[in-house]
Every structure is written in C-alpha cells, then in structure tokens.
Rosetta silent file (secondary structure, phi, psi, omega in degrees, C-alpha in Angstrom):
SEQUENCE: MEWAMAELLYEPDRMRKAQQELDTVVGRDRVVEESDIPQLRYLFAVVKETLRLHPPAPLLVPHRPSSDCDAGGFLIPAGTAVIINAWAIHRDPSRWEDPEEFKPERFLRDGREQCEFLGGNEFGYLPFGAGRRACPGMALAERMMLFSLASLLHSFEWLLPEGPHMELADTFGIALRKAEPVVVVPKARLGMSELYA
SCORE:     score description
SCORE:     0.000 S_00000001
   1 L     0.000  -45.325 -178.561  102.880   74.870  -35.985 S_00000001
   2 H   -62.564  -41.704  179.185  100.258   77.524  -36.579 S_00000001
   3 H   -66.224  -40.633  179.149   99.976   76.603  -40.261 S_00000001
   4 H   -61.880  -46.478  178.729   99.700   72.880  -39.487 S_00000001
   5 H   -63.339  -41.729 -179.873   96.914   73.514  -36.977 S_00000001
   6 H   -61.940  -45.760 -179.854   95.170   75.901  -39.390 S_00000001
   7 H   -64.017  -39.762  179.509   95.243   73.388  -42.249 S_00000001
   8 H   -71.185  -35.419  176.314   93.938   70.594  -40.000 S_00000001
   9 H   -69.683  -33.982  179.091   91.198   72.806  -38.575 S_00000001
  10 H   -68.654  -31.602  178.466   90.251   73.834  -42.113 S_00000001
  11 L  -125.342   82.049 -173.601   89.924   70.149  -43.068 S_00000001
  12 H   -58.965  -26.278  177.703   88.670   68.349  -39.926 S_00000001
  13 H   -61.798  -37.048  179.147   88.658   64.911  -41.618 S_00000001
  14 H   -71.563  -35.112  175.896   92.440   65.110  -41.854 S_00000001
  15 H   -64.311  -44.102  178.486   92.680   66.133  -38.193 S_00000001
  16 H   -61.255  -38.784  178.947   90.555   63.125  -37.236 S_00000001
  17 H   -62.937  -42.348  177.664   92.797   60.872  -39.341 S_00000001
  18 H   -65.047  -40.483  179.470   95.886   62.170  -37.505 S_00000001
  19 H   -68.969  -34.698  176.000   94.152   61.701  -34.142 S_00000001
  20 H   -64.543  -40.494  176.922   93.107   58.154  -35.061 S_00000001
  21 H   -61.748  -43.294  178.080   96.729   57.365  -35.877 S_00000001
  22 H   -62.215  -41.029  178.665   97.750   58.776  -32.493 S_00000001
  23 H   -63.941  -37.705  179.733   95.088   56.701  -30.732 S_00000001
  24 H   -68.808  -45.036 -175.683   96.344   53.567  -32.496 S_00000001
  25 H   -79.297  -44.119 -172.652  100.033   54.186  -31.769 S_00000001
  26 L  -100.794  -36.164 -172.642   99.834   55.879  -28.353 S_00000001
  27 L    84.002 -174.394  179.393   96.368   55.082  -27.006 S_00000001
  28 L  -116.897   15.150 -178.784   94.515   57.357  -24.622 S_00000001
  29 L  -107.120    6.967  175.855   95.974   56.149  -21.345 S_00000001
  30 L  -154.760  171.191  178.616   99.320   57.952  -21.612 S_00000001
  31 L   -92.846  164.903  178.263  100.861   60.999  -23.297 S_00000001
  32 L   -65.422  137.067  175.100  102.906   61.033  -26.499 S_00000001
  33 L  -117.932  158.897 -177.973  106.573   60.192  -26.033 S_00000001
  34 H   -58.236  -31.934 -179.761  109.436   60.894  -28.376 S_00000001
  35 H   -67.810  -15.629  177.919  109.793   57.164  -29.060 S_00000001
  36 H   -79.476  -23.778 -170.249  106.273   57.191  -30.625 S_00000001
  37 H   -56.782  -44.556 -178.687  107.187   59.703  -33.331 S_00000001
  38 H   -60.248  -20.331 -179.093  108.760   57.297  -35.899 S_00000001
  39 H   -89.184   -5.337 -176.456  105.476   55.339  -36.022 S_00000001
  40 L   -94.701   70.827 -174.799  103.350   58.403  -36.818 S_00000001
  41 H   -65.072  -41.641 -179.065  103.600   58.264  -40.610 S_00000001
  42 H   -67.487  -42.063  178.291  100.466   60.280  -41.359 S_00000001
  43 H   -62.172  -39.104  175.821  101.460   63.033  -38.932 S_00000001
  44 H   -57.642  -44.000  179.160  104.900   63.066  -40.570 S_00000001
  45 H   -67.013  -34.964  176.700  103.150   63.594  -43.929 S_00000001
  46 H   -61.979  -44.205 -179.869  101.028   66.410  -42.433 S_00000001
  47 H   -65.102  -44.658  179.072  104.185   68.230  -41.345 S_00000001
  48 H   -60.109  -44.210 -179.180  105.844   67.710  -44.743 S_00000001
  49 H   -68.152  -37.013  176.868  102.781   69.001  -46.583 S_00000001
  50 H   -61.474  -45.129 -179.719  102.488   71.982  -44.245 S_00000001
  51 H   -70.001  -26.292  176.079  106.103   72.932  -44.930 S_00000001
  52 H   -68.665  -48.831 -178.050  105.544   72.471  -48.673 S_00000001
  53 H   -75.359  -30.922 -173.730  102.599   74.883  -48.768 S_00000001
  54 L  -132.017   66.853 -179.782  103.902   77.261  -46.100 S_00000001
  55 L   -62.051  140.511 -177.417  107.718   77.243  -46.045 S_00000001
  56 L   -56.872  -39.865  177.045  109.045   79.237  -43.068 S_00000001
  57 L  -120.312  100.609 -175.782  111.234   81.352  -45.361 S_00000001
  58 L   -62.375  -31.580  173.728  109.544   81.676  -48.772 S_00000001
  59 E  -111.276  120.717 -177.140  112.715   83.178  -50.264 S_00000001
  60 L   -71.553  164.626 -179.465  115.840   81.305  -49.249 S_00000001
  61 L   -58.938  132.646 -178.975  118.988   83.070  -48.088 S_00000001
  62 L   -61.278  145.416  176.022  120.806   84.630  -51.086 S_00000001
  63 E  -127.265  158.954  177.712  123.896   82.837  -52.388 S_00000001
  64 L  -130.119  117.905  178.534  126.684   83.907  -54.758 S_00000001
  65 L   -65.560  142.465 -179.112  128.387   81.350  -56.997 S_00000001
  66 L   -80.627  -15.144  175.912  132.203   81.461  -56.794 S_00000001
  67 L  -143.691  163.467  177.715  132.511   80.760  -60.533 S_00000001
  68 L   -57.208  141.422  179.006  130.322   81.128  -63.626 S_00000001
  69 E  -147.955  165.959  178.644  127.703   78.387  -63.764 S_00000001
  70 E  -110.267  128.867  177.718  124.687   77.220  -65.722 S_00000001
  71 E  -131.144  108.174  178.930  121.310   76.900  -63.974 S_00000001
  72 L    61.116   32.310  179.725  118.394   75.698  -66.074 S_00000001
  73 L    88.316    0.700  179.150  119.983   77.007  -69.270 S_00000001
  74 E  -106.559  135.095  176.460  120.790   80.421  -67.806 S_00000001
  75 E   -80.456  123.702  177.525  124.369   81.630  -67.352 S_00000001
  76 E  -109.221  107.579  179.831  124.915   82.844  -63.780 S_00000001
  77 L   -65.663  150.262  177.370  128.110   84.950  -63.587 S_00000001
  78 L   -54.512  138.298  176.863  130.374   84.515  -60.576 S_00000001
  79 L    85.072   -4.076  179.012  129.390   86.771  -57.671 S_00000001
  80 L   -73.089  133.810  176.437  125.764   87.237  -58.786 S_00000001
  81 L   -71.964  124.254  179.864  123.270   87.199  -55.916 S_00000001
  82 E  -115.566  124.127  179.470  120.949   84.233  -56.433 S_00000001
  83 L  -117.608  124.472 -178.409  117.688   84.082  -54.477 S_00000001
  84 L   -94.469  128.139  179.126  115.645   80.852  -54.596 S_00000001
  85 E   -92.782   87.447 -178.842  111.858   81.181  -54.378 S_00000001
  86 H   -62.769  -36.068  179.898  110.973   78.057  -52.367 S_00000001
  87 H   -57.332  -46.793 -179.289  107.326   79.119  -52.184 S_00000001
  88 H   -69.815  -38.366  178.818  107.004   79.016  -56.004 S_00000001
  89 H   -62.231  -41.242 -178.576  108.978   75.758  -56.318 S_00000001
  90 L   -70.413  -13.222 -179.885  106.666   74.082  -53.790 S_00000001
  91 L  -116.624   18.959 -178.581  103.635   75.132  -55.869 S_00000001
  92 L   -74.720  115.404 -177.528  105.023   74.248  -59.289 S_00000001
  93 L   -66.941  -17.301  176.762  102.307   72.315  -61.195 S_00000001
  94 L   -76.647  -16.491 -179.517  104.933   70.535  -63.313 S_00000001
  95 L  -109.251  -32.597 -174.218  106.277   68.918  -60.120 S_00000001
  96 L  -120.692  131.941  173.439  103.235   68.696  -57.838 S_00000001
  97 L   -76.620  133.370 -177.116   99.736   67.408  -58.609 S_00000001
  98 L    47.411   62.209 -171.199   97.114   69.898  -57.360 S_00000001
  99 L   -63.866  -22.173 -178.555   99.878   72.115  -55.938 S_00000001
 100 L   -87.521   -8.022 -176.296   97.572   74.550  -54.125 S_00000001
 101 L   -94.306  144.329  175.825   95.741   71.835  -52.180 S_00000001
 102 L   -82.899  105.383 -177.370   96.698   70.529  -48.739 S_00000001
 103 L  -135.335   85.424  179.025   97.126   66.778  -49.343 S_00000001
 104 H   -57.424  -28.351 -177.675   99.380   65.013  -46.812 S_00000001
 105 H   -60.778  -20.935  179.923   98.627   61.738  -48.608 S_00000001
 106 H   -61.355  -22.129  179.581  100.880   62.827  -51.485 S_00000001
 107 H   -94.172    4.971 -177.127  103.821   61.872  -49.253 S_00000001
 108 L  -123.812   20.034 -178.773  102.444   58.401  -48.454 S_00000001
 109 H   -66.078  147.183  177.915  101.894   56.857  -51.874 S_00000001
 110 H    58.942   22.878  177.218  102.703   53.181  -52.323 S_00000001
 111 H    73.333    9.980 -179.463  103.060   52.784  -48.550 S_00000001
 112 L  -128.945  154.344  171.724  106.366   54.701  -48.517 S_00000001
 113 L   -69.188  143.574 -172.570  107.382   58.250  -47.811 S_00000001
 114 L   -86.603  -24.702  176.874  107.975   59.979  -51.141 S_00000001
 115 L  -154.156  166.113  178.163  111.034   62.089  -50.317 S_00000001
 116 L   -58.749  155.252 -175.089  113.336   62.798  -47.454 S_00000001
 117 L   -63.851  -64.011 -179.070  111.754   64.925  -44.766 S_00000001
 118 L  -128.918  144.171  177.271  113.904   68.011  -44.853 S_00000001
 119 L    70.239 -149.497 -177.322  116.886   68.856  -47.001 S_00000001
 120 L    82.716 -158.295 -177.090  118.605   66.221  -49.058 S_00000001
 121 L  -112.176   20.449  175.500  118.821   66.413  -52.818 S_00000001
 122 L   -89.424   95.443 -171.725  115.109   66.653  -53.666 S_00000001
 123 L   -81.314    5.457  172.040  115.174   70.154  -55.125 S_00000001
 124 L   -93.014   -1.968 -177.530  111.400   70.333  -55.577 S_00000001
 125 L  -141.431   99.235 -175.234  111.023   70.372  -51.799 S_00000001
 126 L  -134.273   59.871 -176.953  113.223   72.836  -49.895 S_00000001
 127 L   -62.258  -25.001  178.398  111.456   74.212  -46.824 S_00000001
 128 L  -128.380   27.000 -177.723  114.814   74.897  -45.165 S_00000001
 129 L    85.888 -171.750 -178.343  117.116   74.928  -48.189 S_00000001
 130 L  -154.244  163.896  176.541  119.196   72.011  -49.422 S_00000001
 131 H    69.110 -153.086 -176.072  122.728   70.740  -49.690 S_00000001
 132 H   -66.180  -23.138 -176.161  125.650   72.227  -47.785 S_00000001
 133 H   -99.814   14.313  179.052  123.901   75.556  -47.258 S_00000001
 134 L   -67.811  159.901 -179.575  120.719   74.142  -45.731 S_00000001
 135 L   -59.799  128.257 -179.859  119.507   75.438  -42.391 S_00000001
 136 L   -70.951  -12.251 -179.740  121.557   73.903  -39.560 S_00000001
 137 L   -93.177   11.752 -176.413  118.448   73.804  -37.363 S_00000001
 138 H   -58.311  -46.035 -177.513  116.535   71.338  -39.592 S_00000001
 139 H   -62.106  -41.333  178.127  116.915   68.349  -37.280 S_00000001
 140 H   -65.867  -43.604  179.382  115.686   70.379  -34.297 S_00000001
 141 H   -59.997  -44.104  179.609  112.769   71.785  -36.332 S_00000001
 142 H   -59.501  -51.538 -177.582  111.769   68.276  -37.428 S_00000001
 143 H   -63.543  -47.515 -175.591  111.799   66.844  -33.919 S_00000001
 144 H   -67.037  -42.591 -177.860  110.126   69.783  -32.209 S_00000001
 145 H   -66.738  -45.195  179.994  107.380   70.244  -34.784 S_00000001
 146 H   -63.467  -47.192 -177.618  106.468   66.553  -34.916 S_00000001
 147 H   -66.488  -44.022 -179.242  106.519   66.091  -31.139 S_00000001
 148 H   -65.048  -45.822  179.872  104.648   69.329  -30.385 S_00000001
 149 H   -64.219  -42.255  177.632  101.980   68.729  -33.018 S_00000001
 150 H   -59.573  -44.530 -179.561  101.545   65.111  -31.899 S_00000001
 151 H   -63.746  -43.135 -179.863  101.134   66.228  -28.278 S_00000001
 152 H   -65.204  -45.461 -177.961   98.580   68.919  -29.145 S_00000001
 153 H   -70.642  -33.875 -178.478   96.478   66.670  -31.383 S_00000001
 154 H   -73.786  -40.599 -173.029   96.621   63.712  -29.002 S_00000001
 155 H   -84.351  -22.426 -173.208   95.746   65.566  -25.828 S_00000001
 156 E  -136.622  150.201  163.174   93.035   67.920  -27.074 S_00000001
 157 E   -88.815  141.325 -177.526   90.094   68.310  -29.391 S_00000001
 158 E  -115.974  124.576 -177.172   90.410   71.676  -31.140 S_00000001
 159 E  -121.050  142.651  174.995   87.321   73.757  -31.860 S_00000001
 160 L   -83.445  132.358 -176.666   86.917   77.019  -33.717 S_00000001
 161 L   -70.570  -24.218 -173.932   85.106   79.607  -31.551 S_00000001
 162 L  -114.374   38.902  178.830   83.222   81.241  -34.449 S_00000001
 163 L    96.768 -175.579 -169.935   81.929   78.245  -36.406 S_00000001
 164 L   -84.846   -2.507 -175.335   83.558   75.807  -38.815 S_00000001
 165 L  -104.154  145.524  179.635   85.185   78.229  -41.304 S_00000001
 166 L  -142.631  145.702  176.551   88.670   79.731  -41.141 S_00000001
 167 L   -84.453  140.674  177.656   90.716   81.916  -43.481 S_00000001
 168 L  -113.642   24.081  179.280   94.026   80.547  -44.763 S_00000001
 169 L   -68.666  147.751  179.654   95.374   83.817  -46.176 S_00000001
 170 E  -121.218  164.986  172.922   99.050   84.546  -45.596 S_00000001
 171 E  -115.274  129.999 -175.408  101.274   87.604  -45.406 S_00000001
 172 L   -90.545  133.772  178.481  104.435   87.461  -47.443 S_00000001
 173 L  -170.408 -155.526  177.228  107.683   88.651  -45.907 S_00000001
 174 L   -59.952  -40.071  173.999  110.933   87.259  -44.584 S_00000001
 175 L  -116.069  145.984  179.221  108.781   84.660  -42.825 S_00000001
 176 L   -88.699  114.750 -177.616  105.466   83.374  -44.159 S_00000001
 177 E  -119.706  159.341  173.134  102.783   84.110  -41.564 S_00000001
 178 E   -71.207  141.649  178.145   99.027   83.759  -41.393 S_00000001
 179 L   -64.759  -39.747  176.271   97.237   87.025  -42.102 S_00000001
 180 L  -120.522  129.253 -178.435   94.924   86.331  -39.149 S_00000001
 181 L   -62.574  153.317  176.653   96.197   84.288  -36.184 S_00000001
 182 L   -76.708  128.482  175.709   94.599   80.956  -35.375 S_00000001
 183 L  -122.805  119.494 -177.480   92.239   81.184  -32.404 S_00000001
 184 L  -135.401  163.338  178.213   90.946   77.856  -31.103 S_00000001
 185 E  -115.046  118.453  178.137   89.320   76.388  -28.034 S_00000001
 186 E   -83.416  146.348  175.817   90.957   73.244  -26.585 S_00000001
 187 E  -133.837  129.986 -177.414   88.882   70.491  -25.010 S_00000001
 188 E   -53.811  136.849 -176.979   90.479   67.633  -23.057 S_00000001
 189 L  -112.343  -25.243 -177.570   90.597   64.460  -25.140 S_00000001
 190 L   -88.474  149.252 -174.105   92.223   61.979  -22.779 S_00000001
 191 L   -73.840  -30.006 -174.039   90.195   60.172  -20.121 S_00000001
 192 L  -101.901  120.281 -176.590   92.514   60.600  -17.121 S_00000001
 193 H   -63.873  -26.930 -179.739   92.886   64.118  -15.744 S_00000001
 194 H   -66.400  -17.009  177.008   96.288   63.281  -14.182 S_00000001
 195 H   -72.066  -14.417  179.598   97.754   63.109  -17.712 S_00000001
 196 H   -96.346   -0.091 -177.602   97.291   66.903  -17.933 S_00000001
 197 L   -78.770    0.000    0.000   99.259   67.659  -14.756 S_00000001
C-alpha cells in the first residue's frame, strides 16, 4: 500500500487517472464497494505494477529440489537450496520494456490485462511466488490491496506536506520497504460529509 501511494504521489497524473476511473465507476455520491473492484482495470494495473517494482519479499522462500534438475542450462543437484530473486526478475530488461519505470499501462495493452494478477505460470512476474509453493495469502492480498487503495484514492485527495517531490529509495531486507516513510495530508474528496462517518 505504501509503495502504491508513493508511486502515485510521485506521478500525480497517474493518481488522477486512477481517481477519474473511480469517479466513472463509483461516482462521488457513495463509497467504494467490493462489487466495484472488477471494473477498476486501471487501478488493478497500478497494483500489478507496484508489486512488479516493489515485491513484498524480494527474495522468495528457499526451496530444495527433491531430485537433480536443469534450470536455465544449470544442473541443480537434489537438496541444493535455491533462492529466487523476484526483484531482479521483475526488472529484467529482456522481459520488461523500461523495467525501472512505473508504468501501469504495460498491463493494459490491447484492451486486455497482460498476465494473471498474482501467481499462475507467468514466471517473469512473481510477487508472491508461483505454482504449488506460492503464498497462500495471495487472494487475500489481492482483495485487500485493491479495495483499500480504491477507498483511499476515491475518498481523499492526497497532498505532500513538503512540496511536490518525494524519494522512492528502498531498503533491502526480508521485506522491501521504503527508506523514508510516506507522509501525506488527506483532504476530503467526496461532497457529502456523511460518507466519512
């Protein structure tokens, strides 16, 4: 959530685009409901792009093959600890155009989503792992992140207290965190005050 807000604050045109989508789908006379989420394609792409650039666990949980196997031309002996660097895979220039740039539109080409949201067999995109060993909380993460982000963007305008610039530096560890936390000032966006009760 923090990374999604940071990226949108860093590029306000993209935040406005997400808010315009919310205004079209939800309007400003009610709050976001879970039933609105499937219609929020651009917001869906924002979440996917956020997880591509800032995977929650940059190094996936180690695995050990039960038998010798070949991976990309390398022999992996049985029992060898294998650690997948999702952060590097998500920034691989042979797979992603402009891999260091935040571009949610990359997931909306040709009017279709370009890959499954989380998991599946798209091994160039693994924010929570893939296959049988993927994170069991993926479905919850998808729902909560989309709904929470939609609610925050729909209900409030977000302003930076110290001007329009923000740092996007991260700290590498078990979890990928922002080096400096996001500090923002919310301003009511909806016309009816009872919607905030």
